C-alpha positions as CSV (number, residue, x, y, z in Angstrom):
1,M,9.5,-6.3,-4.5
2,N,10.3,-3.1,-6.1
3,R,13.6,-2.8,-8.1
4,L,15.2,0.5,-9.0
5,T,17.9,0.4,-11.7
6,V,20.4,3.4,-11.6
7,I,23.1,4.1,-14.2
8,A,25.9,5.5,-12.3
9,N,28.7,7.8,-13.5
10,E,31.1,6.6,-10.9
11,S,32.6,3.3,-9.7
12,F,30.0,0.9,-8.3
13,A,31.6,0.7,-4.9
14,D,31.7,4.5,-4.5
15,F,28.0,4.8,-5.7
16,A,26.8,2.0,-3.5
17,R,28.6,3.5,-0.3
18,K,27.2,6.9,-0.9
19,L,23.7,5.6,-1.6
20,Q,23.7,3.4,1.5
21,T,24.9,6.3,3.7
22,E,22.0,8.6,2.3
23,L,19.4,5.9,2.8
24,E,20.4,5.3,6.4
25,D,20.6,9.1,7.1
26,E,17.3,9.9,5.5
27,C,15.1,6.8,6.2
28,G,17.0,5.3,9.2
29,V,16.9,1.9,7.3
30,K,19.7,-0.2,6.4
31,F,19.8,-1.5,2.8
32,E,23.1,-3.4,3.2
33,G,23.3,-6.3,0.7
34,R,20.5,-5.1,-1.5
35,I,22.4,-2.7,-3.7
36,M,23.7,-4.9,-6.3
37,D,26.0,-4.3,-9.4
38,K,24.0,-5.6,-12.4
39,R,27.1,-6.3,-14.3
40,Q,27.8,-9.1,-11.8
41,R,24.6,-10.9,-12.6
42,H,24.9,-14.4,-13.9
43,T,22.4,-16.7,-15.7
44,A,22.5,-20.3,-14.6
45,K,22.9,-23.0,-17.2
46,L,20.9,-26.2,-17.2
47,N,23.0,-29.3,-16.3
48,K,21.5,-31.8,-18.6
49,A,23.4,-34.7,-17.3
50,V,21.3,-34.3,-14.0
51,Y,18.2,-33.0,-15.7
52,L,18.0,-36.0,-18.0
53,D,19.1,-38.5,-15.3
54,P,16.4,-41.2,-14.6
55,D,17.0,-40.6,-10.8
56,F,16.0,-37.1,-11.2
57,A,12.7,-38.1,-13.1
58,A,12.2,-40.6,-10.2
59,L,12.6,-38.0,-7.6
60,W,10.3,-35.6,-9.4
61,E,7.6,-38.2,-9.9
62,R,7.5,-38.7,-6.1
63,I,7.5,-35.1,-5.0
64,S,5.7,-33.1,-7.8
65,H,2.0,-34.0,-7.0
66,Q,-0.3,-31.1,-6.1
67,T,-2.6,-31.4,-3.3
68,R,-5.5,-29.9,-1.5
69,Y,-6.0,-29.9,2.2
70,R,-8.9,-29.9,4.7
71,V,-8.8,-29.1,8.3
72,E,-10.6,-30.5,11.4
73,F,-11.0,-28.9,14.8
74,S,-13.8,-28.6,17.4
75,T,-15.4,-25.6,19.0
76,P,-14.2,-26.7,22.5
77,D,-10.6,-26.8,21.2
78,V,-10.9,-23.3,20.0
79,V,-12.2,-22.0,23.3
80,Q,-9.6,-23.8,25.3
81,K,-6.6,-22.7,23.3
82,S,-7.8,-19.1,22.6
83,A,-8.5,-18.7,26.3
84,R,-5.1,-20.0,27.3
85,L,-3.3,-17.7,24.8
86,L,-5.5,-14.7,25.8
87,H,-4.8,-15.3,29.5
88,E,-1.1,-15.2,28.9
89,K,-1.5,-11.8,27.2
90,P,-0.1,-8.7,29.5
91,N,-2.6,-7.0,31.6
92,V,-4.3,-4.1,29.7
93,S,-3.1,-0.5,30.5
94,E,-5.3,2.2,31.7
95,P,-6.0,4.8,29.0
96,M,-4.0,7.9,29.2
97,I,-4.1,11.3,27.5
98,G,-0.8,13.4,27.1
99,V,-1.2,17.1,27.1
100,T,1.6,19.4,26.0
101,R,1.4,23.2,25.9
102,T,3.7,24.8,23.3
103,L,4.6,28.4,22.5
104,L,4.3,28.5,18.6
105,E,7.0,30.5,16.8
106,T,6.8,31.5,13.2
107,P,10.1,33.0,12.0
108,E,10.7,33.6,8.3
109,D,12.8,30.3,7.9
110,G,10.0,28.0,9.1
111,I,7.7,27.1,12.1
112,G,9.3,26.3,15.5
113,G,8.0,26.0,19.1
114,T,9.0,25.9,22.7
115,T,7.4,23.5,25.1
116,L,5.9,25.3,28.3
117,A,4.4,22.5,30.0
118,A,3.5,18.9,29.6
119,R,1.4,16.5,31.7
120,T,-0.4,12.9,31.6
121,I,-4.1,12.6,32.5
122,N,-5.4,9.2,33.7
123,L,-8.7,8.4,32.5
124,R,-9.6,6.0,35.1
125,D,-12.6,8.0,36.2
126,Y,-13.8,8.7,32.7
127,R,-16.0,6.1,31.3
128,P,-16.9,6.5,27.7
129,P,-19.7,4.3,26.2
130,L,-18.4,0.8,25.8
131,P,-17.9,-0.5,22.2
132,D,-19.4,-3.7,20.9
133,V,-16.6,-5.9,22.0
134,I,-18.2,-9.1,20.9
135,G,-19.4,-7.6,17.5
136,Y,-15.8,-6.5,16.8
137,L,-14.3,-9.9,17.6
138,Q,-17.1,-11.6,15.6
139,R,-16.1,-9.6,12.5
140,E,-12.3,-10.3,13.0
141,T,-12.6,-14.1,13.8
142,E,-15.8,-15.3,12.3
143,L,-16.8,-17.1,15.6
144,T,-20.2,-16.9,17.0
145,R,-21.0,-14.5,19.8
146,S,-21.7,-17.3,22.3
147,T,-18.2,-18.9,21.6
148,L,-16.4,-15.5,21.9
149,A,-18.1,-14.8,25.4
150,E,-17.0,-18.2,26.4
151,I,-13.5,-17.4,25.5
152,L,-13.4,-14.1,27.4
153,I,-14.9,-15.8,30.5
154,A,-12.5,-18.8,30.4
155,A,-9.6,-16.4,29.9
156,E,-10.7,-14.3,33.0
157,R,-10.4,-11.2,31.0
158,V,-14.1,-9.9,31.1
159,E,-13.3,-7.2,33.7
160,D,-10.6,-5.8,31.3
161,V,-13.5,-4.5,29.2
162,L,-14.0,-1.8,31.8
163,I,-10.5,-0.8,31.9
164,N,-9.3,-0.6,28.3
165,P,-11.7,-2.2,25.8
166,Q,-9.7,-1.3,22.7
167,E,-6.5,-3.0,24.0
168,L,-8.6,-6.1,25.1
169,M,-10.1,-6.4,21.7
170,E,-6.8,-6.4,20.0
171,Y,-5.3,-8.9,22.4
172,A,-8.3,-11.2,22.1
173,A,-8.5,-11.0,18.2
174,S,-4.8,-11.8,18.1
175,A,-5.0,-14.7,20.5
176,I,-8.0,-16.3,18.8
177,Q,-6.5,-15.9,15.2
178,L,-3.2,-17.7,16.4
179,A,-5.3,-20.4,18.1
180,K,-7.2,-21.0,14.9
181,Q,-4.1,-21.2,12.8
182,E,-2.5,-23.7,15.3
183,L,-5.5,-25.9,15.3
184,M,-5.8,-25.9,11.6
185,V,-2.2,-26.8,11.3
186,E,-2.5,-29.6,14.0
187,G,-5.6,-31.1,12.2
188,I,-4.5,-30.6,8.5
189,K,-5.0,-33.5,6.1
190,Y,-3.8,-33.4,2.5
191,E,-4.9,-35.3,-0.4
192,R,-3.6,-35.6,-4.1
193,I,-5.4,-33.6,-6.8
194,A,-5.8,-36.2,-9.5
195,G,-3.9,-35.4,-12.7
196,Q,-2.3,-32.3,-11.3
197,S,1.5,-31.9,-10.6
198,Y,4.4,-29.6,-11.4
199,E,5.9,-30.4,-14.8
200,M,9.6,-31.1,-14.8
201,M,10.0,-29.5,-18.2
202,R,9.5,-26.1,-16.5
203,F,13.2,-26.3,-15.4
204,D,14.2,-25.9,-19.0
205,S,11.7,-23.1,-20.0
206,P,11.9,-19.5,-20.8
207,E,9.6,-18.6,-17.8
208,L,12.4,-19.4,-15.4
209,K,14.5,-16.4,-16.3
210,S,13.8,-14.6,-12.9
211,Y,14.8,-17.9,-11.2
212,L,17.9,-18.5,-13.1
213,D,19.3,-14.9,-13.0
214,G,21.0,-13.8,-9.9
215,Y,24.1,-12.3,-8.6
216,R,27.5,-14.1,-8.3
217,D,27.9,-13.4,-4.6
218,R,24.5,-15.0,-3.9
219,M,25.3,-18.3,-6.0
220,V,27.4,-21.3,-5.5
221,E,28.9,-23.4,-8.3
222,V,27.8,-27.1,-8.1
223,K,28.0,-30.2,-10.4
224,K,25.2,-32.4,-9.0
225,S,22.3,-30.2,-9.3
226,V,19.8,-29.3,-12.2
227,Y,21.9,-26.2,-12.9
228,D,25.6,-25.2,-12.7
229,V,24.9,-23.0,-9.7
230,V,22.6,-22.7,-6.7
231,A,21.2,-19.5,-5.4
232,F,21.2,-19.3,-1.8
233,D,19.4,-17.0,0.8
234,S,21.6,-17.6,3.7
235,E,25.0,-19.0,4.8
236,I,23.4,-22.1,6.0
237,E,22.0,-22.8,2.5
238,R,25.4,-22.0,1.0
239,K,27.3,-24.4,3.0
240,F,24.5,-27.1,2.6
241,A,24.8,-26.9,-1.2
242,E,28.5,-27.2,-1.1
243,D,28.6,-30.1,1.2
244,L,26.0,-32.0,-0.7
245,D,28.0,-31.4,-4.0
246,T,31.1,-32.9,-2.5
247,R,29.7,-36.0,-0.8
248,T,30.1,-39.3,-2.7
249,D,26.8,-40.7,-1.3
250,I,24.7,-38.0,-2.8
251,K,23.7,-38.7,-6.3
252,L,21.9,-35.4,-7.1
253,F,20.0,-32.5,-5.5
254,V,18.0,-29.5,-6.5
255,K,17.1,-26.2,-4.7
256,L,13.2,-26.2,-5.3
257,P,12.3,-23.2,-7.3
258,G,9.8,-20.5,-6.1
259,W,7.0,-21.9,-8.3
260,F,7.1,-25.2,-6.4
261,R,4.6,-24.6,-3.6
262,V,2.5,-26.3,-1.1
263,K,-0.9,-24.8,-0.1
264,T,-1.3,-24.0,3.6
265,P,-3.9,-22.2,5.6
266,L,-1.2,-19.7,6.3
267,G,-0.2,-19.0,2.7
268,D,1.8,-21.0,0.3
269,Y,5.0,-22.8,1.5
270,N,8.1,-23.2,-0.7
271,P,10.4,-26.1,0.6
272,D,14.1,-25.9,0.1
273,W,15.7,-29.1,-1.2
274,A,15.0,-32.4,-2.9
275,I,17.8,-34.9,-2.8
276,V,18.7,-38.4,-4.1
277,K,21.0,-40.3,-1.9
278,N,22.9,-43.6,-2.5
279,E,22.4,-46.1,0.4
280,P,23.7,-49.6,0.6
281,D,20.3,-51.2,-0.1
282,G,19.4,-48.7,-2.9
283,K,18.5,-45.1,-3.6
284,V,16.4,-42.9,-1.1
285,Y,14.5,-39.8,-2.1
286,L,14.5,-36.9,0.4
287,V,13.0,-33.5,0.9
288,R,14.7,-31.2,3.4
289,E,14.1,-27.9,5.0
290,T,17.3,-26.0,6.1
291,K,17.0,-24.1,9.3
292,H,19.3,-23.0,12.0
293,T,17.6,-25.5,14.3
294,R,15.7,-28.7,14.1
295,D,13.6,-27.7,17.2
296,L,10.6,-26.1,15.5
297,D,9.7,-24.5,18.8
298,E,12.9,-22.4,18.8
299,L,12.1,-20.9,15.3
300,S,11.6,-17.1,15.7
301,R,8.4,-17.0,13.8
302,R,5.2,-18.9,14.6
303,K,4.2,-18.8,11.0
304,E,7.4,-20.2,9.8
305,K,7.1,-23.1,12.1
306,M,3.5,-23.9,11.2
307,K,4.3,-23.9,7.4
308,V,7.1,-26.4,8.0
309,Q,4.5,-28.5,9.9
310,C,2.3,-28.4,6.9
311,G,5.1,-29.2,4.7
312,E,5.6,-32.4,6.7
313,A,1.8,-33.3,6.5
314,H,2.0,-32.8,2.7
315,F,5.1,-34.7,1.9
316,A,5.4,-37.4,4.7
317,D,1.7,-38.1,5.6
318,C,0.2,-37.6,2.1
319,L,3.0,-38.3,-0.5
320,G,5.0,-40.8,1.6
321,Q,8.2,-39.0,1.2
322,D,10.9,-38.5,3.8
323,F,10.6,-34.9,5.0
324,K,12.7,-33.4,7.7
325,V,14.3,-30.2,8.9
326,A,18.1,-30.2,8.8
327,T,20.7,-27.7,10.1
328,N,23.5,-29.0,7.9
329,A,24.4,-31.7,5.3
330,S,25.9,-34.1,7.8
331,E,22.2,-34.8,9.0
332,I,21.2,-36.2,5.5
């Protein structure tokens, strides 16, 4: 993220409103919520009562182990899933060329023009040399030529090579990459790395300045967490933190910092919360991800869903920790 700091000679509200309008007019992009008054920044303070609590140490001991993963899947699985995803892609469109004839005008104040005619030419009868479709897909997906040919045949998309090879190559590469990602997540196995874990002392170190600094309107004051405030990214997270803080059965909780990451085939995953809860038969240690729905199939981004699945394999399957998706604190 790039951050621009501006010293304005007017009130922040007026400056932000004018800048927002200019950005929308010139770029067509809304920057609402991204223009912040630096005077409203707040540095969180370590809550030593929680930080030094033995239950927090016990929680951290359970979740802080670093892991590595391996994946297992077979070539037939790749062919089957890739072919299904490619078959579901839209039909390729016939290539077209748009031709516009314009009268160019060069007055003193600039260049202008008047459209005289416009038409679209269908290239159905024009057959340029076919590109190396298999070679392109091999470079994009790292699969063998025979496997790629098998996928195209099983997806019933071979004839599309003659209609629009470029569009077919893009469809096929996208379908195969997604199939590989889904299979890797389905077959992922984590194992602990001996002697490697995230140090609890990092919560009380200078390197966390960027994590501790934030804007008041993006923080909620709490008493049961490692810091006196929790920075939130959404309304769901704000309400979640507030509700946890008022519940009598919640001993303590922490919004896991950005440096707490789980390796996945799709990039690092940063889980949301770690919680200690009092139960009648003792304390339980939980890791939770807050989303608007517990149904992973309803999440808008496939990558988001698959990272959460990797989080479950890391925490639940490898570390033996309770890991779930929650939409609100009442589900804890």
